[in-house]
N, C-alpha and C positions, 0 to 999 in steps of 0.2 A: 714617402710611401713606406709603411711599415712592412717588415719582413713577413708578417702574418697576413697581409692583405692579399686576397685572391681576386685580382682585378682582371677579369677576362678581356674586357675591352682594351685596356692598356697593353696586355700581352698580345692580343690579336693585332693591335696597331703596329707593334714591333715586328711581329711576323709579317704582316701585310707589307710593311716598308722594306723588308729584306729582299734584295734582288735575287733573281734566278741566277744560278751559277753558270749555266750553259745556254748559249743561243744557237748552237749548231750541233750536228751529230757528234756524239762522243762514244767511242768504242762500239760503233755500229748502232747505238741507241739514239732514238730521237727525243729531244727535250720538249716538254710542254712549255711554251713561252708566252701564252696569252696573258695579258695583264689588264686589269680594270683601270679605267682612267679616273676613278674616284674611290675614296674609302667609303665604308659603310659601317653601320652599327651591328655588332655581333650579338645576336639575340638567341642563339641556339642554347637549349638547356643542356648543360654539361656537368657531370659529376665533379665537384671541386678538387678531388684528390687524385685525378688521373695524371699519369706520367706526362712528361714533356712531349714525347713522341706521339702519344695518343691525342694530346691536346692540339698539336699541330695538324693532325689528320682532321679533327673536327673543324679547325679553322679553314682548311683547304676545301672540305666538303661544302661549307657555308659560302666560301668565296665562289666556288664553281656555280652555285645556284644563282649568283648575281648576273651571270652572263646570259644575254637574251638567246644566244644560239647554242647553249649547252643544257643538256638534261642529264641529271645524275640518275642512273638506272639502279645502282646498288653500291653499298658501302661495306667495307670490312667483310668480305665474303669468305667464310671459313670453309675450306675444302677438306672433306672427310673421305678417306678411302674405305674404311670400314666403320662400323658403329663405334662412335666415341674415339676414333683415331684421326685427329686433325693432322694433315700433312703440310698445310700452309694456308696462306691467306692472299686473296687478291684485294689490294687496297680499294680500288674503285673501278667501276665500269660506267662510262658516260657516252652520251651521244653528242658529238661536236659537229654542228651543221648536218645532223642526221647520220654522221659517220661514227660507228662504234669504236671506242678506244678503251683499252685497258691501261689504266694509269697507276703507276707506283710512285709513292710520295716519300720524299726525304727532306729533312731539315737538319743541317749539321753545323757544328762549330769546329773549325780546323785551324791548326797552326802551321805556318810555312817553315819547313826545315830543309834548306838546300842540300844538306848532306845525305838526304834519303834517296836521291836519284837524279837522273838527267832531265826529267821533264817536270813541268808544273804539277801534273797529276800525281807523279811519284812523291812529290815533296809535301803533300798535305796530310797531316796526322792529327788525331784527336788530342785534346789537352792531357789525357792520361796515357797517351801513346798505346792505347788498346785497340784503336781502330784507325783506318786510313781511308782516303778517298779511293785509292786503287782497289783496296779490298771491297769497299762498298760497291763500286762499279762492277767488279767481277761477280759479286753476289747477286746484284740485280740482273746481270746478263745471263749467268749460269744457273741461277736458282729461282729467283722471284718471277722474272718474266716468263720462263719456260713453264711455270705452273699452269698458265692459261691453256697449254696444250696437253696437260695430263688428262688421261681418260676419266679420272675422278671429277674433273671440272665440267665435263660435258653436261651432266644433268642440270647444273646451275645455269649454264648458258641456254639449254633447251627451255628452261622456265622463262627466260627472258626473250626467247625466240631469236637468239643470236647464233650465227654460223661462225665458228672459230676462225675460218679462213677469211672472213670479212673484217675481222677486228684488227685494228692497228694498235701498236704498243708505244707508249711514251713514258718518260720519267719526269716527274715534277720535282725539281731539285733546287732548293734554296740553301744558302750557306752564308755564314759570317766567318771571315778569314782574319787571322791575326798574324802579323809579320814580326820578325825580331825587332826589338826596340832600337831605334836609331837607323834602321834600314830604309831604303827607298826602292820599292819593288814595283815593277809594272808587268802585268801578266799579258801574254799573247793569246793564250787558249781560254783562260778563265775570265770571268767578268770582274774587272777591277773595282766596280762599285761594291763588290762583296767584301772588300777590305774594310774592316770595322775598327781596327785598333792594332795594338802591339802586344807582345809578351816579353817577359823577362824572368830571370831566375831569382829565387829567394835571396841569394847572396847579394843581389843588386838593389834590395829594398831601400837602402839609404840614398839612392839616387833620387828618391821621391819623398825625402824626409819633410819637405815643405808642402807636400800635397795633402789633400783630404781624401779619405777612402770610404767606400760603401761596398758591402758584399751582399748582393741580392741572393735570395734563395733560388734553387735550380729553375723552377718554372718562371721566375722573373728574369732569367737570363734573356728572355725574349724582349724585354722592355727596351724602348728607346731611352737613352740617357736624358735625365732632367735634373734640375738643381734641388728639387723639393724632396730630399731624402735626409735621413739622419747621418750626416757626415761624421767620420771619426778621424782623429789624427793618427799618425803612424804608431805612436806609443799606445793609443787606445785600441787599435786593431791588432797589434802585434801578438797578444796572447792567442787570438783565434788563428792567426797565420802560423804561429809556432806549432800549434796542434796539427794543422793541415800539412805543414812541412814534415813533421815526424811521421805522418801517415802517407807521405809521398802523394798528397792530393794537390791538384792544380785548380784552384778556384778562379772563377771570373770575378773581376772587381771593376768598380767604376773609380776613376781617378779624377779629382778636380785640382787643376794646377792653380798656382797663386794668381794667375791672370784671369781665372774664371773658366778657362777651357775645360770641358769635361769629355772624357773618352772611356771606352771599354778597354779592358786589358785582361790578360791572364798572367798569374804568377805561377811558375812551373817548378817542379821538383827534379827536373832532369837537365 
């Protein structure tokens, strides 16, 4: 697949196959855990240049519509306090078996770093170390979910004939997790099926000198790995990686080992 290919169906399939990170209450928040038992064709019209996060939201909205017992009431609700002053957004309002639910959507790539804390949640950090799972959960709990109860939200709920006290709140949270190369980690709180690969530092690149490399564009991080891409040797991809290293950027890569095994990984600058 070319880096210039904008293949929504393949991206959607990678998103769809990614497991939910939580199956029980986390930080007093309830996860949305319903899953379809079948894939489907993504037919929604979406602008080709939208960001990864916006793309995932469109995937979730379309997925929700496939459930027989779910109705999507509203998507991406911009809450305005004064004219032209947006104070936040509700990702989605749905009816699940006629029960109103405010749903906040997250899809993340996290690396596991045991030095960050004593719990599994403490130890998940973004590839660039600019965001973390604990920060995201705190933001959901303290900022995004409480927006439902802001007085500025009431007019939007009134239009939908919803009483705020009858609305439950849930988080739709999918993630792909990467552990240190060579480690064997089993989670107790997080979904182990979310472990998608490993990460390593630029200085360890020579460990993979016999592998082939592919660097997908950001929106194609969603894709499930496959063999039908333009593989590069380490020498061929090194100029790109050298630039990323100087920029302290941590890209996602696909690695193909000599035995044909393919995996996702991150090479990090920290």
